[in-house]
C-alpha positions in Angstrom: -1.9 -31.3 13.5 -2.3 -27.7 13.3 -2.7 -27.3 9.5 -5.8 -24.8 9.4 -5.5 -20.9 9.2 -8.2 -18.6 10.1 -8.8 -15.0 8.2 -10.6 -12.3 9.1 -11.9 -10.0 6.3 -13.6 -6.8 7.6 -15.2 -5.3 5.1 -17.3 -1.7 4.5 -20.6 -4.0 4.3 -20.1 -6.8 6.6 -17.9 -9.4 8.1 -16.4 -12.6 6.4 -14.2 -15.1 8.7 -13.3 -18.3 7.0 -10.9 -21.4 7.7 -8.8 -22.6 4.9 -6.7 -25.6 4.5 -3.2 -26.4 3.6 -4.7 -27.5 -0.2 -6.0 -23.8 0.1 -9.6 -24.9 0.1 -12.2 -23.2 2.3 -13.2 -25.5 5.1 -15.7 -22.9 6.5 -17.0 -19.8 6.5 -19.6 -16.9 8.1 -20.6 -13.7 7.7 -22.4 -10.8 9.4 -23.3 -7.5 7.6 -22.2 -4.0 9.3 -24.5 -1.0 9.1 -23.7 2.0 7.6 -24.7 5.9 8.5 -25.0 8.7 6.1 -25.9 12.0 8.3 -25.2 13.8 5.7 -24.7 14.3 1.9 -21.3 13.1 1.2 -20.9 11.5 4.3 -20.2 7.5 5.4 -20.0 6.4 8.7 -19.7 2.9 10.9 -20.1 2.1 14.4 -16.9 0.6 15.7 -18.1 -1.5 18.2 -20.7 -2.7 15.7 -17.9 -4.0 13.4 -16.2 -5.8 16.4 -19.4 -7.3 17.3 -19.7 -8.5 14.2 -16.1 -10.2 13.9 -16.9 -11.6 17.8 -20.6 -12.8 15.8 -18.4 -14.3 13.1 -15.8 -15.9 15.0 -18.0 -17.5 17.5 -20.4 -19.0 14.9 -17.4 -20.5 13.2 -16.0 -22.0 16.6 -19.0 -24.2 16.7 -18.4 -25.5 13.2 -14.6 -26.6 13.5 -12.0 -27.2 16.1 -10.3 -24.0 16.7 -7.4 -26.0 18.6 -6.5 -27.0 14.6 -5.9 -23.2 13.4 -2.2 -22.3 13.4 -2.5 -18.9 13.0 -4.7 -15.7 12.0 -4.8 -13.2 9.4 -6.4 -9.6 8.7 -7.5 -8.2 5.9 -9.8 -4.6 6.2 -11.1 -2.1 4.4 -8.7 0.4 4.1 -8.4 4.3 5.0 -11.5 4.0 7.2 -10.6 6.0 10.5 -11.3 5.8 14.1 -10.2 6.9 17.4 -10.5 5.6 20.7 -9.4 6.1 24.3 -6.5 3.5 25.6 -7.9 3.7 28.8 -11.2 3.1 28.6 -11.4 1.1 25.2 -14.4 3.6 23.6 -14.5 4.8 20.6 -14.4 8.5 20.3 -16.6 9.7 17.4 -17.9 7.2 14.6 -15.7 5.6 12.0 -15.1 7.8 9.1 -15.4 5.6 6.4 -12.7 5.5 3.2 -16.2 6.6 1.5 -16.4 9.7 2.9 -16.0 13.2 2.0 -16.5 15.4 5.1 -12.8 16.3 5.1 -12.8 17.8 1.9 -12.6 21.7 3.2 -8.9 20.1 5.2 -7.9 18.8 1.9 -8.3 21.8 0.1 -6.6 24.0 3.0 -3.2 21.6 2.7 -3.2 21.9 -1.1 -3.9 26.0 -1.2 -0.9 25.5 1.6 1.2 23.7 -1.7 1.7 20.6 0.5 1.1 18.0 -2.5 4.2 17.9 -4.1 5.7 16.6 -0.5 3.1 14.6 0.5 3.0 13.0 -3.2 7.0 12.6 -2.9 7.0 11.0 0.9 3.7 8.9 0.9 3.1 8.1 -3.2 -0.2 9.6 -2.4 -2.5 12.5 -3.4 -4.1 14.8 -0.9 -7.2 13.4 -0.8 -10.0 12.9 1.4 -10.0 9.2 0.7 -7.2 8.5 2.5 -6.9 8.7 6.5 -5.1 12.0 7.4 -8.1 14.3 7.0 -10.4 12.4 8.8 -8.2 12.1 11.5 -7.9 15.9 11.7 -11.4 16.1 11.2 -12.5 14.0 14.0 -9.4 16.1 16.4 -11.0 19.2 15.4 -14.9 17.6 16.0 -14.1 16.4 19.7 -11.9 19.0 21.6 -11.5 16.2 24.6 -8.9 14.6 22.6 -6.5 17.3 23.3 -6.6 16.3 26.9 -5.9 12.4 26.0 -3.2 13.3 23.4 -1.5 15.1 26.6 -2.2 11.8 28.8 -0.9 9.6 26.3 -4.5 7.9 26.5 -5.8 8.6 22.4 -5.2 6.1 19.8 -5.7 6.1 16.2 -6.3 3.2 13.9 -7.8 1.9 10.5 -10.0 -1.1 11.2 -6.9 -3.6 11.1 -5.8 -1.9 14.6 -8.8 -2.0 16.3 -9.4 -5.6 15.5 -5.5 -6.4 16.6 -6.1 -4.5 19.8 -9.6 -6.5 20.6 -8.2 -9.9 19.7 -5.2 -9.4 22.1 -7.2 -8.2 25.0 -5.6 -4.6 24.8 -2.2 -5.8 24.2 -1.1 -4.8 21.2 -1.2 -1.7 19.2 0.0 -2.1 15.9 -0.6 -2.1 12.2 1.0 -3.2 8.9 2.9 -1.4 6.2 0.2 -1.9 3.3 -2.3 -0.2 5.6 -0.2 2.5 7.2 0.6 3.2 3.5 -2.7 4.5 3.2 -2.6 7.0 5.7 -0.6 9.8 3.9 1.3 9.7 6.9 3.7 6.7 6.3 6.9 7.4 4.3 7.0 4.2 2.1 10.5 4.9 1.4 11.6 5.1 4.9 8.7 2.5 6.2 7.6 4.8 9.4 5.9 7.7 10.4 7.1 11.2 8.9 7.1 13.6 11.5 7.5 16.3 9.2 4.2 15.6 7.5 2.9 15.4 11.1 3.8 18.7 12.1 2.4 20.0 8.6 -1.0 18.5 9.1 -0.8 19.2 13.1 -1.7 15.3 13.9 0.2 14.2 16.8 2.1 10.8 15.5 2.1 9.7 19.3 -1.3 8.4 18.9 -0.3 5.8 15.9 -0.1 2.6 16.0 3.6 0.6 15.8 4.1 -0.1 12.4 5.2 -4.0 11.6 5.8 -5.7 8.4 2.6 -7.6 6.9 4.3 -11.3 7.5 5.5 -10.3 11.0 4.1 -10.7 14.7 1.0 -8.9 15.4 0.5 -10.8 19.0 -1.7 -13.6 20.3 -5.5 -14.0 19.8 -6.9 -14.6 23.2 -10.4 -12.6 23.2 -12.9 -13.7 23.3 -11.7 -16.3 25.9 -14.6 -18.7 25.1 -13.3 -18.8 21.4 -9.7 -18.5 21.9 -9.2 -21.3 24.4 -5.8 -22.0 22.8 -3.8 -18.5 22.1 -3.1 -18.2 17.9 -0.7 -16.1 16.6 -1.7 -13.2 14.8 0.9 -13.5 11.7 -0.5 -11.2 9.0 -2.4 -8.2 8.2 -2.8 -6.6 4.8 -5.2 -3.9 3.4 -8.1 -5.4 1.2 -6.4 -4.4 -2.5 -3.3 -5.2 -1.2 -4.6 -9.2 -0.1 -6.4 -9.3 -3.4 -3.5 -8.9 -5.1 -1.6 -11.6 -2.9 -4.9 -13.9 -3.1 -4.8 -13.4 -7.3 -0.8 -14.6 -7.4 -0.1 -11.0 -8.9 3.6 -11.6 -8.3 4.8 -10.4 -11.4 4.4 -7.4 -13.8 2.5 -9.3 -16.3 -0.9 -9.6 -14.4 -3.0 -7.1 -13.0 -6.4 -7.8 -10.4 -9.6 -5.7 -10.9 -11.4 -6.5 -7.9 -15.4 -5.4 -8.4 -17.1 -4.5 -5.2 -18.8 -1.5 -4.2 -16.1 0.5 -5.6 -13.6 -0.8 -8.3 -9.7 -1.4 -7.7 -7.4 -2.2 -10.2 -3.7 -3.3 -8.8 -0.4 -3.9 -10.5 2.6 -5.4 -8.9 5.7 -3.3 -9.4 8.1 -5.4 -6.9 10.8 -3.7 -5.5 10.3 -0.3 -7.7 8.4 2.6 -6.3 6.6 3.6 -9.4 6.1 7.6 -9.6 4.8 9.7 -12.4 2.1 7.9 -13.4 -1.2 10.3 -14.4 -3.4 9.7 -11.4 -2.3 6.3 -10.8 -1.2 5.5 -7.3 2.5 3.9 -5.9 1.8 2.1 -2.7 3.0 -0.6 -0.7 2.1 -3.9 -1.9 3.4 -6.3 1.2 6.7 -7.2 3.1 7.6 -10.9 2.6 10.5 -12.2 4.5 12.1 -8.7 5.1 11.5 -7.4 1.8 9.2 -4.6 0.7 7.2 -5.0 -2.7 5.1 -2.1 -4.4 2.1 -2.0 -6.7 0.8 0.5 -8.2 -3.3 1.3 -8.0 -6.2 2.9 -9.2 -9.4 3.0 -7.6 -12.7 3.9 -9.1 -15.6 5.1 -6.8 -18.3 3.4 -8.1 -19.2 0.3 -9.6 -21.5 -2.6 -8.3 -23.2 0.5 -6.2 -24.5 1.9 -9.5 -26.1 -1.7 -10.4 -27.6 -1.0 -7.0 -28.9 2.7 -7.4 -30.4 1.1 -11.2 -32.4 -1.1 -8.7 -33.3 0.8 -5.8 -33.3 4.2 -7.0 -34.7 3.9 -10.7 -36.7 0.8 -10.0 -35.5 -0.4 -13.4 -35.5 -4.0 -11.8 -35.1 -5.7 -8.6 -31.9 -8.1 -10.0 -29.1 -8.2 -11.7 -29.9 -11.0 -13.9 -32.6 -8.7 -15.2 -30.6 -5.9 -15.8 -28.0 -8.1 -17.6 -31.0 -9.0 -20.1 -31.8 -5.6 -20.8 -28.3 -4.6 -21.7 -28.0 -7.7 -23.8 -31.2 -6.4 -25.6 -29.2 -3.3 -27.3 -26.3 -1.7 -28.4 -24.4 1.6 -27.1 -26.0 3.8 -29.4 -23.9 6.9 -28.3 -25.1 6.6 -24.6 -23.1 7.1 -22.3 -23.5 7.3 -18.4 -20.6 8.8 -16.0 -21.1 7.7 -12.5 -19.6 10.3 -10.7 -22.4 10.5 -8.2 -19.7 11.4 -5.5 -17.1 12.8 -7.7 -13.9 10.6 -9.7 -11.0 8.9 -8.6 -8.4 7.6 -10.5 -6.9 8.9 -12.7 -8.9 11.8 -12.6 -9.0 12.8 -8.8 -12.0 15.0 -9.3 -14.4 15.5 -5.9 -16.2 18.0 -7.8 -17.1 16.1 -10.6 -20.8 14.8 -10.7 -22.5 12.0 -12.5 -24.1 12.7 -15.9 -26.1 10.8 -19.0 -25.4 12.0 -22.3 -26.6 11.5 -25.5 -29.9 10.6 -24.4 -32.7 10.6 -27.8 -36.3 9.4 -28.2 -34.8 6.2 -29.3 -33.7 5.3 -26.1 -35.1 3.4 -23.0 -34.4 2.0 -20.2 -32.4 -1.0 -22.0 -29.8 1.6 -22.8 -29.5 3.2 -19.8 -28.6 0.1 -18.3 -26.7 -1.1 -21.4 -24.7 2.3 -20.8 -24.3 1.7 -16.8 -22.6 -2.1 -17.4 -20.4 -0.4 -19.9 -19.2 2.7 -17.8 -17.6 0.2 -15.6 -15.4 -1.3 -18.5 -14.6 2.1 -19.4 -13.5 3.3 -16.1 -11.2 0.2 -15.7 -9.5 1.2 -19.0 -8.6 4.2 -18.1 -6.6 3.4 -15.1 -5.4 0.4 -17.1 -4.0 2.8 -20.2 -2.0 4.7 -17.3 -0.5 1.3 -15.8 0.4 -0.2 -19.4 2.7 2.6 -19.9 4.9 0.7 -17.6 5.3 -2.0 -19.8 5.3 -3.3 -23.2 3.9 -6.9 -22.6 0.3 -8.1 -23.2 -1.6 -7.7 -19.8 -3.9 -10.3 -18.4 -6.2 -9.2 -15.9 -7.6 -11.4 -13.0 -10.8 -10.6 -11.7 -12.6 -11.1 -8.4 -15.6 -10.0 -6.6 -19.6 -10.8 -6.9 -19.8 -8.9 -10.2 -17.3 -10.9 -11.9 -19.8 -13.7 -12.1 -21.7 -11.8 -14.5 -20.0 -13.2 -18.0 -21.8 -10.5 -19.6 -19.9 -7.8 -17.9 -16.6 -9.5 -18.1 -16.6 -9.9 -21.9 -17.3 -6.2 -22.0 -14.5 -5.6 -20.1 -12.2 -7.7 -22.1 -13.6 -5.7 -25.0 -12.9 -2.5 -23.8 -9.5 -3.0 -22.1 -8.8 -5.4 -25.1 -7.2 -7.9 -22.4 -7.4 -11.5 -21.9 -9.4 -12.0 -18.6 -9.4 -14.6 -16.0 -11.5 -15.4 -13.6 -10.4 -17.7 -11.1 -12.6 -20.7 -9.2 -12.2 -19.6 -5.6 -13.8 -16.0 -5.9 -12.8 -15.2 -2.0 -9.5 -13.7 -3.5 -9.3 -10.8 -0.4 -9.6 -13.4 2.2 -7.4 -16.1 0.4 -4.5 -13.5 0.2 -3.9 -12.7 3.8 -4.6 -16.6 4.9 -1.9 -17.3 2.4 0.8 -14.7 4.0 -0.2 -16.0 7.5 0.3 -19.3 6.6 3.7 -18.8 4.8 4.9 -16.7 7.8 4.0 -19.8 9.8 5.4 -22.6 8.0 2.5 -24.1 6.1 3.3 -23.4 2.8 7.1 -22.6 2.1 7.1 -20.3 -0.6 5.2 -18.5 -3.3 5.7 -21.0 -5.5 3.2 -23.2 -3.6 0.5 -21.0 -3.3 0.8 -20.4 -7.1 -0.5 -23.9 -7.5 -3.7 -23.0 -5.3 -4.7 -20.5 -7.9 -7.0 -22.4 -10.5 -8.8 -20.2 -13.4 -12.8 -20.9 -13.9 -13.1 -19.3 -17.2 -11.0 -17.0 -19.4 -12.5 -14.2 -21.9 -10.7 -12.9 -24.7 -11.6 -9.4 -26.8 -13.8 -9.8 -29.9 -14.3 -5.7 -30.3 -13.1 -4.5 -33.7 -10.4 -2.2 -32.9 -11.7 1.0 -34.8 -14.8 0.6 -33.0 -13.2 0.2 -29.7 -11.1 3.5 -30.1 -14.0 5.4 -31.6 -16.2 4.2 -28.6 -13.5 5.0 -26.0 -12.9 8.6 -27.3 -16.9 9.5 -27.1 -16.3 8.4 -23.5 -13.8 10.2 -22.4 -15.7 13.4 -23.9 -18.5 12.4 -21.6 -16.2 12.2 -19.0 -14.7 15.7 -19.6 -18.4 17.1 -19.5 -18.5 15.9 -16.0 -15.4 17.3 -14.4 -15.6 20.6 -11.7 -19.7 20.6 -12.0 -19.8 21.8 -8.3 -18.5 25.3 -8.1 
């Protein structure tokens, strides 16, 4: 009986492939790291073939552990916005994969802003003009590699985010498709009309002929047939979701009372808004959550550039420790004592959107030591979450529950701080692989393994709940000082 679902989860640090059964249990999983390259300050890139090799290695390893003939369907989730071009005829990438983290295209964004394009872009895509999204990365690649002009003329140039690249490879170059949730992160997809926006393409001077066909998230993306030794039986690809939307789905955030917060290198807070597109929130972005059974659902989200990577910085650059557990013990030993760390190492994302902000540590006295710096780092993660949440709270009056996922959520100390400063109940699920599970669930629904969302809801189980303990007056006082610190970090770079 074909009752397994395969999920490919391609992220910015590595690739995970796992197999899920009808009970939502992960039967087997494999993981493979990928390399990141930093050719200049603020530049981040990957190698497209390295990404594919990581997927292929995971598939081969998993095929040795489970019988692929029992797999009913496949779903793909991926790091969003990361951008690549390739030659349709030869299959060779043109240039690097420009990461979502990369700031190389800021000058292009500045030109578009000076031209007064922000309002029309926001109206059509829901997004701000920012180097975070794909459009300026595409433009940079087209400018950097002039041979692309001839390929465009010959209809031999392809643009894709990572999901499109993987679909193209898995289907042995037969399918050139993306899904609505990934398309919505390019700055070129009209989230109302659900198509590539020709007007924006002309404004940006980006040819839409190089773009993949947008398909519903629970649609048909072709059949996985490559590598042939793995896919001896063709497996239909029945779902594709951007990683944050997949996490939102995996956390069962199907109403406006539950928020999901994913902690990794960065931090992302997502809130389901159903059939309504929520414009007008300061620094918080409306986007497509997913399509399901022909209905489009929307979300708002706020992304924060630096979360887990800040703790890595404390360990690797400042050499304050060599493990998270010791950092946590340092932080537990002291209180914040008017010391604030604003982690604007690469600028600030939501809700400030200031690429020229830079990190600062403010409030230092001779009474502070490394423990206080570590504590300030932990607390800044909670402060940044609250900054985003404050805007999302404007949409509803009821209390919110935050469902968390990602490796950092195993840290009870951080989760309690998060609950204190957001003044929310925090729910941590038993199964932390919410991003991988989200697209697995959607593929399973598309196939018919599960009949509806009610069956999916039964698969989500809470591990631990955290409740706010901080005095209201102390909370407000501390948050106000944090906001003063943030203001001092803004527009630091001329």
